[in-house]
LUMKOL-901838 format. One record per atom (N, C-alpha, C, O, CB): residue in one letter; atom name; x, y, z; residue number from 1. Coordinates in Angstrom, 2 decimals. Last residue first. Glycine has a CB too. Layout:
! residues N
+--------+-------+---------+---------+---------+-----+
: residu : atome :       u :       v :       w : num :
+--------+-------+---------+---------+---------+-----+
:      A :    CA :       X :       Y :       Z : NUM :
...
+--------+-------+---------+---------+---------+-----+
END
This chain:
! residues 84
+--------+-------+---------+---------+---------+-----+
: residu : atome :       u :       v :       w : num :
+--------+-------+---------+---------+---------+-----+
:      P :     N :  -27.46 :  119.58 :   47.36 :  84 :
:      P :    CA :  -27.77 :  119.68 :   49.00 :  84 :
:      P :     C :  -28.39 :  120.71 :   49.38 :  84 :
:      P :     O :  -28.66 :  120.87 :   50.57 :  84 :
:      P :    CB :  -26.66 :  119.70 :   49.88 :  84 :
:      S :     N :  -28.63 :  118.81 :   44.10 :  83 :
:      S :    CA :  -28.17 :  120.02 :   44.97 :  83 :
:      S :     C :  -28.56 :  119.69 :   46.80 :  83 :
:      S :     O :  -29.69 :  119.62 :   47.30 :  83 :
:      S :    CB :  -29.14 :  121.57 :   44.28 :  83 :
:      F :     N :  -27.57 :  116.78 :   41.65 :  82 :
:      F :    CA :  -28.20 :  116.76 :   43.38 :  82 :
:      F :     C :  -28.04 :  117.95 :   43.54 :  82 :
:      F :     O :  -27.01 :  118.33 :   42.98 :  82 :
:      F :    CB :  -27.44 :  115.89 :   44.71 :  82 :
:      P :     N :  -27.19 :  118.21 :   38.68 :  81 :
:      P :    CA :  -26.52 :  117.45 :   39.66 :  81 :
:      P :     C :  -27.59 :  117.54 :   40.70 :  81 :
:      P :     O :  -28.47 :  118.39 :   40.58 :  81 :
:      P :    CB :  -25.04 :  117.99 :   40.09 :  81 :
:      G :     N :  -29.55 :  118.46 :   35.39 :  80 :
:      G :    CA :  -28.83 :  119.52 :   36.87 :  80 :
:      G :     C :  -28.26 :  118.16 :   37.86 :  80 :
:      G :     O :  -28.90 :  117.11 :   37.77 :  80 :
:      G :    CB :  -30.52 :  120.78 :   38.10 :  80 :
:      Y :     N :  -30.98 :  117.59 :   33.64 :  79 :
:      Y :    CA :  -29.52 :  117.01 :   33.88 :  79 :
:      Y :     C :  -28.66 :  117.55 :   35.02 :  79 :
:      Y :     O :  -27.54 :  117.24 :   35.43 :  79 :
:      Y :    CB :  -28.69 :  117.23 :   32.65 :  79 :
:      D :     N :  -33.60 :  118.50 :   34.04 :  78 :
:      D :    CA :  -33.48 :  117.35 :   33.23 :  78 :
:      D :     C :  -31.89 :  116.62 :   33.40 :  78 :
:      D :     O :  -31.67 :  115.42 :   33.31 :  78 :
:      D :    CB :  -33.82 :  117.84 :   31.65 :  78 :
:      L :     N :  -33.68 :  120.62 :   35.69 :  77 :
:      L :    CA :  -34.75 :  119.55 :   35.91 :  77 :
:      L :     C :  -34.35 :  118.29 :   35.24 :  77 :
:      L :     O :  -34.66 :  117.18 :   35.68 :  77 :
:      L :    CB :  -36.15 :  119.99 :   35.37 :  77 :
:      I :     N :  -31.62 :  122.68 :   35.36 :  76 :
:      I :    CA :  -32.18 :  122.17 :   36.29 :  76 :
:      I :     C :  -32.97 :  120.91 :   36.57 :  76 :
:      I :     O :  -32.85 :  120.28 :   37.62 :  76 :
:      I :    CB :  -32.68 :  122.90 :   36.48 :  76 :
:      V :     N :  -31.29 :  122.70 :   32.18 :  75 :
:      V :    CA :  -30.30 :  122.39 :   33.08 :  75 :
:      V :     C :  -30.80 :  121.82 :   34.48 :  75 :
:      V :     O :  -30.50 :  120.67 :   34.80 :  75 :
:      V :    CB :  -29.52 :  123.59 :   33.26 :  75 :
:      T :     N :  -34.22 :  122.40 :   31.09 :  74 :
:      T :    CA :  -33.19 :  121.47 :   30.86 :  74 :
:      T :     C :  -31.89 :  121.31 :   31.84 :  74 :
:      T :     O :  -31.47 :  120.23 :   32.24 :  74 :
:      T :    CB :  -32.76 :  121.78 :   29.60 :  74 :
:      M :     N :  -35.12 :  124.67 :   32.43 :  73 :
:      M :    CA :  -35.60 :  123.24 :   32.67 :  73 :
:      M :     C :  -34.99 :  122.42 :   32.12 :  73 :
:      M :     O :  -35.13 :  121.33 :   32.68 :  73 :
:      M :    CB :  -36.77 :  122.93 :   32.38 :  73 :
:      R :     N :  -33.42 :  126.74 :   31.25 :  72 :
:      R :    CA :  -33.27 :  126.63 :   32.79 :  72 :
:      R :     C :  -34.14 :  125.24 :   32.94 :  72 :
:      R :     O :  -33.65 :  124.58 :   33.86 :  72 :
:      R :    CB :  -33.95 :  128.12 :   33.75 :  72 :
:      V :     N :  -34.11 :  126.78 :   28.53 :  71 :
:      V :    CA :  -32.88 :  126.13 :   29.07 :  71 :
:      V :     C :  -32.67 :  126.25 :   30.58 :  71 :
:      V :     O :  -31.63 :  125.78 :   31.05 :  71 :
:      V :    CB :  -31.68 :  126.71 :   28.39 :  71 :
:      A :     N :  -36.62 :  127.57 :   28.79 :  70 :
:      A :    CA :  -36.60 :  125.94 :   28.12 :  70 :
:      A :     C :  -35.24 :  125.69 :   28.64 :  70 :
:      A :     O :  -35.01 :  124.60 :   29.17 :  70 :
:      A :    CB :  -36.73 :  125.70 :   26.16 :  70 :
:      L :     N :  -36.84 :  129.99 :   30.05 :  69 :
:      L :    CA :  -37.49 :  128.72 :   30.89 :  69 :
:      L :     C :  -36.70 :  127.41 :   30.15 :  69 :
:      L :     O :  -36.27 :  126.44 :   30.77 :  69 :
:      L :    CB :  -39.47 :  128.61 :   30.69 :  69 :
:      K :     N :  -35.32 :  131.25 :   28.04 :  68 :
:      K :    CA :  -34.79 :  131.00 :   29.03 :  68 :
:      K :     C :  -35.22 :  129.87 :   29.71 :  68 :
:      K :     O :  -34.48 :  128.92 :   30.00 :  68 :
:      K :    CB :  -34.82 :  131.92 :   29.63 :  68 :
:      E :     N :  -37.63 :  131.51 :   26.11 :  67 :
:      E :    CA :  -36.04 :  130.64 :   25.41 :  67 :
:      E :     C :  -35.63 :  130.35 :   27.08 :  67 :
:      E :     O :  -35.65 :  129.16 :   27.41 :  67 :
:      E :    CB :  -34.37 :  132.01 :   24.17 :  67 :
:      R :     N :  -39.21 :  132.84 :   27.29 :  66 :
:      R :    CA :  -39.81 :  131.58 :   26.77 :  66 :
:      R :     C :  -38.43 :  130.48 :   26.72 :  66 :
:      R :     O :  -38.24 :  129.31 :   27.06 :  66 :
:      R :    CB :  -40.60 :  131.90 :   25.12 :  66 :
:      K :     N :  -37.92 :  134.98 :   27.20 :  65 :
:      K :    CA :  -38.35 :  134.36 :   28.54 :  65 :
:      K :     C :  -38.85 :  132.99 :   28.44 :  65 :
:      K :     O :  -38.89 :  132.17 :   29.36 :  65 :
:      K :    CB :  -39.43 :  135.16 :   29.19 :  65 :
:      S :     N :  -35.49 :  135.12 :   24.76 :  64 :
:      S :    CA :  -36.76 :  135.79 :   25.20 :  64 :
:      S :     C :  -37.11 :  134.89 :   26.74 :  64 :
:      S :     O :  -36.24 :  134.13 :   27.17 :  64 :
:      S :    CB :  -38.13 :  135.61 :   23.81 :  64 :
:      L :     N :  -32.23 :  135.94 :   24.82 :  63 :
:      L :    CA :  -33.09 :  134.79 :   24.44 :  63 :
:      L :     C :  -34.54 :  135.59 :   25.23 :  63 :
:      L :     O :  -34.50 :  136.45 :   26.10 :  63 :
:      L :    CB :  -32.43 :  132.99 :   25.18 :  63 :
:      N :     N :  -29.13 :  136.71 :   23.83 :  62 :
:      N :    CA :  -30.31 :  137.60 :   24.07 :  62 :
:      N :     C :  -31.52 :  136.56 :   23.76 :  62 :
:      N :     O :  -31.82 :  136.33 :   22.59 :  62 :
:      N :    CB :  -30.31 :  139.03 :   23.02 :  62 :
:      H :     N :  -26.96 :  135.62 :   25.97 :  61 :
:      H :    CA :  -27.51 :  135.56 :   24.56 :  61 :
:      H :     C :  -28.75 :  136.37 :   24.69 :  61 :
:      H :     O :  -29.26 :  136.59 :   25.79 :  61 :
:      H :    CB :  -27.81 :  134.02 :   24.00 :  61 :
:      K :     N :  -25.31 :  135.62 :   28.25 :  60 :
:      K :    CA :  -24.49 :  135.81 :   26.85 :  60 :
:      K :     C :  -25.38 :  135.87 :   26.19 :  60 :
:      K :     O :  -24.92 :  136.34 :   25.15 :  60 :
:      K :    CB :  -23.51 :  134.85 :   26.28 :  60 :
:      D :     N :  -27.22 :  135.01 :   30.25 :  59 :
:      D :    CA :  -26.78 :  136.59 :   30.23 :  59 :
:      D :     C :  -25.89 :  136.81 :   28.64 :  59 :
:      D :     O :  -25.83 :  137.88 :   28.03 :  59 :
:      D :    CB :  -25.56 :  136.97 :   31.84 :  59 :
:      L :     N :  -27.13 :  131.98 :   30.48 :  58 :
:      L :    CA :  -28.00 :  132.92 :   29.49 :  58 :
:      L :     C :  -27.86 :  134.35 :   29.59 :  58 :
:      L :     O :  -28.58 :  134.94 :   28.79 :  58 :
:      L :    CB :  -29.44 :  132.71 :   29.66 :  58 :
:      H :     N :  -24.32 :  132.30 :   31.75 :  57 :
:      H :    CA :  -24.72 :  131.45 :   30.33 :  57 :
:      H :     C :  -25.88 :  132.00 :   29.61 :  57 :
:      H :     O :  -25.83 :  132.40 :   28.45 :  57 :
:      H :    CB :  -25.13 :  129.89 :   30.61 :  57 :
:      K :     N :  -25.00 :  132.93 :   34.23 :  56 :
:      K :    CA :  -23.90 :  133.56 :   33.70 :  56 :
:      K :     C :  -23.99 :  133.01 :   32.07 :  56 :
:      K :     O :  -23.49 :  133.80 :   31.27 :  56 :
:      K :    CB :  -22.46 :  133.15 :   34.60 :  56 :
:      E :     N :  -27.12 :  131.36 :   35.06 :  55 :
:      E :    CA :  -27.48 :  132.85 :   34.70 :  55 :
:      E :     C :  -26.62 :  133.60 :   33.86 :  55 :
:      E :     O :  -26.93 :  134.49 :   33.07 :  55 :
:      E :    CB :  -27.58 :  133.64 :   35.86 :  55 :
:      L :     N :  -25.82 :  129.08 :   35.49 :  54 :
:      L :    CA :  -26.66 :  129.25 :   34.33 :  54 :
:      L :     C :  -27.24 :  130.64 :   34.27 :  54 :
:      L :     O :  -27.87 :  130.94 :   33.25 :  54 :
:      L :    CB :  -27.75 :  128.25 :   34.34 :  54 :
:      I :     N :  -23.98 :  129.99 :   37.73 :  53 :
:      I :    CA :  -23.27 :  129.36 :   36.56 :  53 :
:      I :     C :  -24.42 :  129.57 :   35.18 :  53 :
:      I :     O :  -24.08 :  130.07 :   34.11 :  53 :
:      I :    CB :  -22.90 :  127.53 :   36.99 :  53 :
:      E :     N :  -25.92 :  130.44 :   39.51 :  52 :
:      E :    CA :  -24.94 :  131.38 :   39.29 :  52 :
:      E :     C :  -24.46 :  131.13 :   37.82 :  52 :
:      E :     O :  -24.56 :  131.96 :   36.91 :  52 :
:      E :    CB :  -23.79 :  131.27 :   40.36 :  52 :
:      E :     N :  -27.21 :  127.82 :   40.13 :  51 :
:      E :    CA :  -27.88 :  129.13 :   39.39 :  51 :
:      E :     C :  -27.21 :  130.36 :   39.06 :  51 :
:      E :     O :  -27.77 :  131.26 :   38.42 :  51 :
:      E :    CB :  -28.90 :  129.63 :   40.14 :  51 :
:      Q :     N :  -25.33 :  126.69 :   41.22 :  50 :
:      Q :    CA :  -25.84 :  126.09 :   39.67 :  50 :
:      Q :     C :  -26.68 :  127.18 :   39.25 :  50 :
:      Q :     O :  -26.83 :  127.43 :   38.05 :  50 :
:      Q :    CB :  -26.81 :  124.52 :   39.62 :  50 :
:      R :     N :  -24.96 :  127.83 :   43.39 :  49 :
:      R :    CA :  -23.81 :  127.89 :   42.48 :  49 :
:      R :     C :  -24.33 :  127.41 :   41.32 :  49 :
:      R :     O :  -23.74 :  127.74 :   40.30 :  49 :
:      R :    CB :  -22.58 :  127.13 :   42.88 :  49 :
:      D :     N :  -27.65 :  127.18 :   44.76 :  48 :
:      D :    CA :  -27.25 :  128.86 :   44.71 :  48 :
:      D :     C :  -26.19 :  128.87 :   43.28 :  48 :
:      D :     O :  -26.39 :  129.61 :   42.31 :  48 :
:      D :    CB :  -26.20 :  129.51 :   46.49 :  48 :
:      A :     N :  -27.35 :  124.86 :   44.76 :  47 :
:      A :    CA :  -28.17 :  124.96 :   44.15 :  47 :
:      A :     C :  -27.95 :  126.27 :   43.64 :  47 :
:      A :     O :  -28.01 :  126.58 :   42.45 :  47 :
:      A :    CB :  -29.19 :  124.62 :   44.71 :  47 :
:      H :     N :  -24.29 :  122.65 :   44.91 :  46 :
:      H :    CA :  -25.16 :  123.74 :   46.10 :  46 :
:      H :     C :  -26.03 :  124.52 :   44.47 :  46 :
:      H :     O :  -25.46 :  124.67 :   43.38 :  46 :
:      H :    CB :  -23.60 :  125.35 :   47.49 :  46 :
:      L :     N :  -23.38 :  119.92 :   43.41 :  45 :
:      L :    CA :  -23.28 :  121.20 :   43.54 :  45 :
:      L :     C :  -24.82 :  122.06 :   44.08 :  45 :
:      L :     O :  -25.98 :  122.01 :   43.69 :  45 :
:      L :    CB :  -22.74 :  121.61 :   42.12 :  45 :
:      R :     N :  -22.81 :  116.60 :   43.29 :  44 :
:      R :    CA :  -23.31 :  117.49 :   44.06 :  44 :
:      R :     C :  -22.83 :  119.04 :   43.90 :  44 :
:      R :     O :  -21.72 :  119.27 :   44.38 :  44 :
:      R :    CB :  -23.07 :  117.00 :   45.27 :  44 :
:      H :     N :  -23.83 :  113.43 :   42.13 :  43 :
:      H :    CA :  -22.55 :  114.59 :   41.80 :  43 :
:      H :     C :  -23.64 :  115.55 :   42.50 :  43 :
:      H :     O :  -24.86 :  115.46 :   42.41 :  43 :
:      H :    CB :  -21.89 :  115.03 :   39.78 :  43 :
:      N :     N :  -25.39 :  111.39 :   41.33 :  42 :
:      N :    CA :  -24.18 :  110.84 :   42.31 :  42 :
:      N :     C :  -23.17 :  112.10 :   42.48 :  42 :
:      N :     O :  -22.00 :  111.97 :   42.84 :  42 :
:      N :    CB :  -23.26 :  109.38 :   41.56 :  42 :
:      L :     N :  -27.41 :  111.93 :   40.02 :  41 :
:      L :    CA :  -27.64 :  111.97 :   41.40 :  41 :
:      L :     C :  -26.39 :  111.48 :   42.37 :  41 :
:      L :     O :  -26.35 :  111.28 :   43.58 :  41 :
:      L :    CB :  -28.86 :  111.13 :   41.62 :  41 :
:      F :     N :  -26.71 :  111.49 :   37.26 :  40 :
:      F :    CA :  -26.59 :  112.85 :   38.00 :  40 :
:      F :     C :  -26.96 :  112.96 :   39.39 :  40 :
:      F :     O :  -26.82 :  114.05 :   39.95 :  40 :
:      F :    CB :  -27.38 :  113.82 :   37.38 :  40 :
:      W :     N :  -27.32 :  108.72 :   36.79 :  39 :
:      W :    CA :  -25.71 :  109.13 :   37.10 :  39 :
:      W :     C :  -25.83 :  110.46 :   37.89 :  39 :
:      W :     O :  -25.23 :  110.62 :   38.96 :  39 :
:      W :    CB :  -24.68 :  109.41 :   35.58 :  39 :
:      D :     N :  -29.40 :  106.72 :   36.80 :  38 :
:      D :    CA :  -29.72 :  108.12 :   37.53 :  38 :
:      D :     C :  -27.96 :  108.65 :   37.92 :  38 :
:      D :     O :  -27.51 :  108.88 :   39.05 :  38 :
:      D :    CB :  -30.94 :  107.80 :   39.27 :  38 :
:      E :     N :  -27.97 :  104.53 :   35.53 :  37 :
:      E :    CA :  -29.41 :  105.39 :   34.97 :  37 :
:      E :     C :  -29.60 :  106.83 :   35.51 :  37 :
:      E :     O :  -29.87 :  107.84 :   34.85 :  37 :
:      E :    CB :  -30.87 :  104.59 :   35.48 :  37 :
:      E :     N :  -24.48 :  104.78 :   35.28 :  36 :
:      E :    CA :  -25.89 :  104.40 :   35.89 :  36 :
:      E :     C :  -27.18 :  105.16 :   35.18 :  36 :
:      E :     O :  -27.19 :  106.17 :   34.47 :  36 :
:      E :    CB :  -25.88 :  104.81 :   37.52 :  36 :
:      Y :     N :  -22.44 :  105.12 :   32.34 :  35 :
:      Y :    CA :  -23.04 :  105.59 :   33.53 :  35 :
:      Y :     C :  -24.51 :  104.64 :   33.91 :  35 :
:      Y :     O :  -25.28 :  104.04 :   33.16 :  35 :
:      Y :    CB :  -23.37 :  107.26 :   33.27 :  35 :
:      D :     N :  -21.81 :  103.77 :   29.73 :  34 :
:      D :    CA :  -20.99 :  103.99 :   30.94 :  34 :
:      D :     C :  -21.39 :  104.49 :   32.12 :  34 :
:      D :     O :  -20.63 :  104.28 :   33.07 :  34 :
:      D :    CB :  -20.09 :  104.69 :   30.71 :  34 :
:      E :     N :  -24.00 :  104.35 :   28.18 :  33 :
:      E :    CA :  -24.27 :  102.87 :   28.89 :  33 :
:      E :     C :  -22.96 :  102.54 :   29.95 :  33 :
:      E :     O :  -22.89 :  101.59 :   30.72 :  33 :
:      E :    CB :  -24.36 :  101.50 :   27.53 :  33 :
:      P :     N :  -23.57 :  106.97 :   27.40 :  32 :
:      P :    CA :  -24.62 :  106.70 :   28.62 :  32 :
:      P :     C :  -24.43 :  105.10 :   28.96 :  32 :
:      P :     O :  -24.77 :  104.71 :   30.08 :  32 :
:      P :    CB :  -26.41 :  107.07 :   28.12 :  32 :
:      N :     N :  -21.58 :  108.69 :   25.89 :  31 :
:      N :    CA :  -21.40 :  107.19 :   26.26 :  31 :
:      N :     C :  -22.48 :  106.68 :   27.45 :  31 :
:      N :     O :  -22.05 :  105.97 :   28.36 :  31 :
:      N :    CB :  -19.80 :  106.97 :   26.83 :  31 :
:      E :     N :  -22.56 :  111.31 :   25.55 :  30 :
:      E :    CA :  -21.87 :  110.46 :   24.44 :  30 :
:      E :     C :  -21.73 :  109.03 :   24.66 :  30 :
:      E :     O :  -21.75 :  108.23 :   23.72 :  30 :
:      E :    CB :  -20.52 :  110.94 :   24.19 :  30 :
:      L :     N :  -23.00 :  111.94 :   27.98 :  29 :
:      L :    CA :  -23.98 :  112.06 :   26.90 :  29 :
:      L :     C :  -23.60 :  111.15 :   26.20 :  29 :
:      L :     O :  -24.25 :  110.10 :   26.14 :  29 :
:      L :    CB :  -24.12 :  113.25 :   26.18 :  29 :
:      A :     N :  -20.78 :  111.61 :   29.37 :  28 :
:      A :    CA :  -21.69 :  111.22 :   30.20 :  28 :
:      A :     C :  -22.98 :  111.14 :   29.03 :  28 :
:      A :     O :  -23.88 :  110.32 :   29.22 :  28 :
:      A :    CB :  -21.81 :  112.28 :   31.55 :  28 :
:      D :     N :  -18.86 :  113.30 :   28.01 :  27 :
:      D :    CA :  -18.67 :  112.02 :   27.86 :  27 :
:      D :     C :  -19.97 :  110.93 :   28.29 :  27 :
:      D :     O :  -20.17 :  109.83 :   27.79 :  27 :
:      D :    CB :  -17.44 :  111.81 :   28.64 :  27 :
:      D :     N :  -19.78 :  115.87 :   28.49 :  26 :
:      D :    CA :  -19.98 :  115.21 :   27.11 :  26 :
:      D :     C :  -20.01 :  113.81 :   27.34 :  26 :
:      D :     O :  -20.96 :  113.12 :   26.98 :  26 :
:      D :    CB :  -18.87 :  115.53 :   26.05 :  26 :
:      F :     N :  -19.06 :  116.00 :   31.33 :  25 :
:      F :    CA :  -20.71 :  115.95 :   30.82 :  25 :
:      F :     C :  -20.61 :  115.51 :   29.75 :  25 :
:      F :     O :  -21.34 :  114.52 :   29.61 :  25 :
:      F :    CB :  -21.60 :  117.22 :   30.68 :  25 :
:      D :     N :  -17.32 :  114.65 :   33.49 :  24 :
:      D :    CA :  -17.33 :  115.32 :   31.77 :  24 :
:      D :     C :  -18.42 :  114.86 :   31.29 :  24 :
:      D :     O :  -18.74 :  113.73 :   30.93 :  24 :
:      D :    CB :  -16.09 :  114.85 :   30.63 :  24 :
:      L :     N :  -17.49 :  115.70 :   36.74 :  23 :
:      L :    CA :  -18.09 :  114.95 :   35.81 :  23 :
:      L :     C :  -17.75 :  115.36 :   34.59 :  23 :
:      L :     O :  -17.85 :  116.58 :   34.45 :  23 :
:      L :    CB :  -19.36 :  114.90 :   35.93 :  23 :
:      G :     N :  -16.46 :  115.61 :   40.43 :  22 :
:      G :    CA :  -16.52 :  116.23 :   38.93 :  22 :
:      G :     C :  -16.85 :  115.29 :   38.06 :  22 :
:      G :     O :  -16.62 :  114.11 :   38.34 :  22 :
:      G :    CB :  -15.24 :  116.84 :   38.40 :  22 :
:      P :     N :  -18.52 :  114.69 :   43.13 :  21 :
:      P :    CA :  -17.13 :  114.44 :   42.22 :  21 :
:      P :     C :  -17.43 :  115.23 :   40.82 :  21 :
:      P :     O :  -18.55 :  115.37 :   40.32 :  21 :
:      P :    CB :  -16.81 :  112.58 :   41.87 :  21 :
:      E :     N :  -19.13 :  118.09 :   43.04 :  20 :
:      E :    CA :  -18.40 :  117.02 :   43.57 :  20 :
:      E :     C :  -19.09 :  115.77 :   43.46 :  20 :
:      E :     O :  -20.29 :  115.78 :   43.72 :  20 :
:      E :    CB :  -18.06 :  117.25 :   44.90 :  20 :
:      A :     N :  -18.71 :  120.47 :   40.18 :  19 :
:      A :    CA :  -19.54 :  119.24 :   41.38 :  19 :
:      A :     C :  -18.78 :  118.37 :   42.06 :  19 :
:      A :     O :  -17.75 :  117.92 :   41.56 :  19 :
:      A :    CB :  -20.54 :  118.17 :   40.74 :  19 :
:      E :     N :  -17.58 :  121.70 :   38.17 :  18 :
:      E :    CA :  -17.44 :  122.08 :   39.81 :  18 :
:      E :     C :  -17.96 :  121.13 :   40.68 :  18 :
:      E :     O :  -17.62 :  121.05 :   41.86 :  18 :
:      E :    CB :  -18.17 :  123.39 :   40.22 :  18 :
:      Q :     N :  -17.72 :  120.96 :   36.04 :  17 :
:      Q :    CA :  -16.76 :  120.69 :   36.52 :  17 :
:      Q :     C :  -16.22 :  121.02 :   37.75 :  17 :
:      Q :     O :  -15.12 :  120.84 :   38.28 :  17 :
:      Q :    CB :  -16.22 :  120.90 :   35.86 :  17 :
:      Y :     N :  -20.71 :  120.39 :   35.96 :  16 :
:      Y :    CA :  -20.38 :  119.35 :   36.43 :  16 :
:      Y :     C :  -18.60 :  119.47 :   36.46 :  16 :
:      Y :     O :  -17.97 :  118.46 :   36.78 :  16 :
:      Y :    CB :  -21.10 :  118.21 :   35.59 :  16 :
:      I :     N :  -21.12 :  123.41 :   35.16 :  15 :
:      I :    CA :  -21.60 :  122.88 :   36.38 :  15 :
:      I :     C :  -21.14 :  121.70 :   37.05 :  15 :
:      I :     O :  -21.06 :  121.64 :   38.27 :  15 :
:      I :    CB :  -22.75 :  122.70 :   36.24 :  15 :
:      E :     N :  -19.91 :  123.62 :   32.70 :  14 :
:      E :    CA :  -19.27 :  124.17 :   33.60 :  14 :
:      E :     C :  -20.12 :  123.58 :   34.98 :  14 :
:      E :     O :  -19.36 :  123.31 :   35.91 :  14 :
:      E :    CB :  -19.20 :  125.78 :   33.32 :  14 :
:      R :     N :  -21.64 :  121.54 :   31.65 :  13 :
:      R :    CA :  -20.61 :  121.24 :   31.38 :  13 :
:      R :     C :  -19.66 :  122.05 :   32.71 :  13 :
:      R :     O :  -18.93 :  121.44 :   33.49 :  13 :
:      R :    CB :  -20.44 :  121.56 :   29.86 :  13 :
:      L :     N :  -24.01 :  122.87 :   31.69 :  12 :
:      L :    CA :  -24.03 :  121.92 :   32.60 :  12 :
:      L :     C :  -22.58 :  121.38 :   32.28 :  12 :
:      L :     O :  -22.43 :  120.41 :   33.03 :  12 :
:      L :    CB :  -25.27 :  120.92 :   32.48 :  12 :
:      A :     N :  -23.68 :  125.39 :   29.80 :  11 :
:      A :    CA :  -23.93 :  125.60 :   31.23 :  11 :
:      A :     C :  -23.74 :  124.23 :   32.28 :  11 :
:      A :     O :  -23.39 :  124.38 :   33.45 :  11 :
:      A :    CB :  -25.46 :  126.15 :   31.31 :  11 :
:      D :     N :  -23.66 :  123.92 :   27.73 :  10 :
:      D :    CA :  -22.51 :  124.62 :   27.94 :  10 :
:      D :     C :  -22.49 :  125.11 :   29.26 :  10 :
:      D :     O :  -21.43 :  125.26 :   29.86 :  10 :
:      D :    CB :  -22.36 :  125.64 :   27.02 :  10 :
:      Y :     N :  -26.24 :  123.09 :   27.55 :   9 :
:      Y :    CA :  -25.14 :  122.01 :   27.80 :   9 :
:      Y :     C :  -23.87 :  122.82 :   28.10 :   9 :
:      Y :     O :  -23.02 :  122.26 :   28.78 :   9 :
:      Y :    CB :  -24.90 :  120.96 :   26.45 :   9 :
:      A :     N :  -27.80 :  125.36 :   27.08 :   8 :
:      A :    CA :  -27.88 :  124.42 :   28.26 :   8 :
:      A :     C :  -26.61 :  123.57 :   28.45 :   8 :
:      A :     O :  -26.06 :  123.45 :   29.55 :   8 :
:      A :    CB :  -29.10 :  123.48 :   28.10 :   8 :
:      I :     N :  -26.95 :  126.02 :   24.82 :   7 :
:      I :    CA :  -26.67 :  127.04 :   25.56 :   7 :
:      I :     C :  -26.63 :  126.28 :   27.10 :   7 :
:      I :     O :  -25.81 :  126.47 :   27.99 :   7 :
:      I :    CB :  -27.76 :  128.27 :   25.30 :   7 :
:      E :     N :  -27.67 :  123.76 :   23.16 :   6 :
:      E :    CA :  -26.27 :  124.04 :   23.16 :   6 :
:      E :     C :  -25.87 :  124.96 :   24.60 :   6 :
:      E :     O :  -24.88 :  124.77 :   25.30 :   6 :
:      E :    CB :  -25.91 :  124.88 :   21.68 :   6 :
:      Q :     N :  -30.25 :  123.84 :   23.30 :   5 :
:      Q :    CA :  -30.09 :  122.87 :   23.72 :   5 :
:      Q :     C :  -27.96 :  123.14 :   23.94 :   5 :
:      Q :     O :  -27.25 :  122.66 :   24.82 :   5 :
:      Q :    CB :  -30.95 :  121.67 :   22.59 :   5 :
:      L :     N :  -30.80 :  126.27 :   21.69 :   4 :
:      L :    CA :  -30.91 :  126.44 :   23.14 :   4 :
:      L :     C :  -30.21 :  125.48 :   24.01 :   4 :
:      L :     O :  -29.68 :  125.79 :   25.07 :   4 :
:      L :    CB :  -32.25 :  126.41 :   23.49 :   4 :
:      D :     N :  -29.06 :  127.85 :   19.40 :   3 :
:      D :    CA :  -29.43 :  126.68 :   20.03 :   3 :
:      D :     C :  -29.53 :  126.43 :   21.38 :   3 :
:      D :     O :  -28.57 :  126.36 :   22.15 :   3 :
:      D :    CB :  -28.76 :  125.90 :   19.67 :   3 :
:      T :     N :  -30.32 :  130.83 :   17.77 :   2 :
:      T :    CA :  -29.47 :  130.19 :   19.05 :   2 :
:      T :     C :  -30.13 :  129.10 :   19.33 :   2 :
:      T :     O :  -31.35 :  129.05 :   19.50 :   2 :
:      T :    CB :  -29.34 :  131.06 :   20.41 :   2 :
:      M :     N :  -30.56 :  131.76 :   14.57 :   1 :
:      M :    CA :  -31.13 :  131.51 :   15.75 :   1 :
:      M :     C :  -30.40 :  130.37 :   16.83 :   1 :
:      M :     O :  -30.04 :  129.23 :   16.53 :   1 :
:      M :    CB :  -32.47 :  131.13 :   15.36 :   1 :
+--------+-------+---------+---------+---------+-----+
END
């Protein structure tokens, strides 16, 4: 079974590498006390680019529509950077 959270986090790692300013996503997860509560709002990456990165990661796995939606919700709604 594929770990959906890990797929989401892989996409988020790449998204935050490209975001302005960049961010070490793993560090934000491992050390939340070092970051503001809404830290993700301090980083920007256009929604179209976030979608391209997410789709690339989803395409690597044979996921059901429901699984893809779960990953998408985690990336875009839960952890994704601000999209200008």
